[in-house]
N, C-alpha and C positions, 0 to 999 in steps of 0.2 A: 441543345439549348440549355443555357445555364440559368438556374433559378435563384432568386434572392434568398429564399428560405432554406435552401439545401446547405448542410454543413459539410464542407469539403475537407480533404486530408490537409490541405494548406491551412485552413482555419484551425484544425486540431493542432498542427505543428506550431502555429503562432501562439495559441493559448498555452501550450505546454511550456513555452519559454516563460510566460508570466507565472504559471503555477510553480515552476522551478524557483523563480525569484522569490515568490511568496513563502515557499517552504524553506528555502535555504538562507534567505537574507533578511527576513522580517525580524523585528525585535521580539515579537511574541508569535512564535511559530506554532504553538500548540493548537490554536483554533483551526488553522489551515490544515495541519496534519490530521486533526480529528475529522474534519469535513472530507478530506481526500480519502482517508481510510474507510469512512462510511460509504462513500461513493463506490470504492472498489469492492467492499463487502456486498453491497447491493447488486453490483453488476455481476458478481459471481453467482448469486442466487436467482437473478432475474433474466439471465441471458442464455441463449443457446449458442454455443461456440462452434466454429468450424471444425475444431479438433480438440482432443483432450490436451494436447500440448499448449494450445492457446489458453485454455482454462488454467493449466498448471503455471504458465508464465504469469498470469494475473495473480494467482495465489502466492507465488514466490515474491512478486513485487509487493503485494500487500504485506507479506511477512517482513520484507525489508523496511517498508514504511512504519510498521508497528515497532520493529526493533529500533528505528531511528527515534520514534516518539519516546520509547522507554529510555533510550540513551539521553535524550534531552531532559527527561524527568530526573534521571540520576544526576546529570550535570547540574541541574538547578537545586538539587537536594530534596525534591518532592518524594522520592522513593526511599524507603527504609530497608534495613537488612532483611526483614521478613518478606518484603516485596521482592527483593532480589532472589531469595531462595525459591519463591513461587515461580519467578520467571525462569530460573535455572531448570526447575522440574518441567515446566512447559516446553522449554527449548529441547530438553531431552526427549520428550514425547514426540515433538515435531521432527526431530532428527530421526528417530526410529520410524515414524510413519513415512518419512522421505525415502527410506530404503525399501519400504513395502510398496510404494507407488510406482507404477510403470507408465510409460508414455507410448502412445500409438506408434 
């Protein structure tokens, strides 16, 4: 029996199209990117995942969202050279930790 309050995979697929449009085609994308990255960060800390791979997939996607946010900030001129240097250091550390992480 189907319940009204149950969120289905179809519902998630439908809203993902809307989220994609908000993130990629809105005039001011930053608020949507911030909300989305916060949601992903919270889900990493608050959820028990079926596998380590699922958790790593979310972490990698979060990293992609954060890189996109930073790209948009560079594009708009919000970031300065010092900020870019800090980002480069952080990416270096992330790359190194990526080599150290293993998947089930």
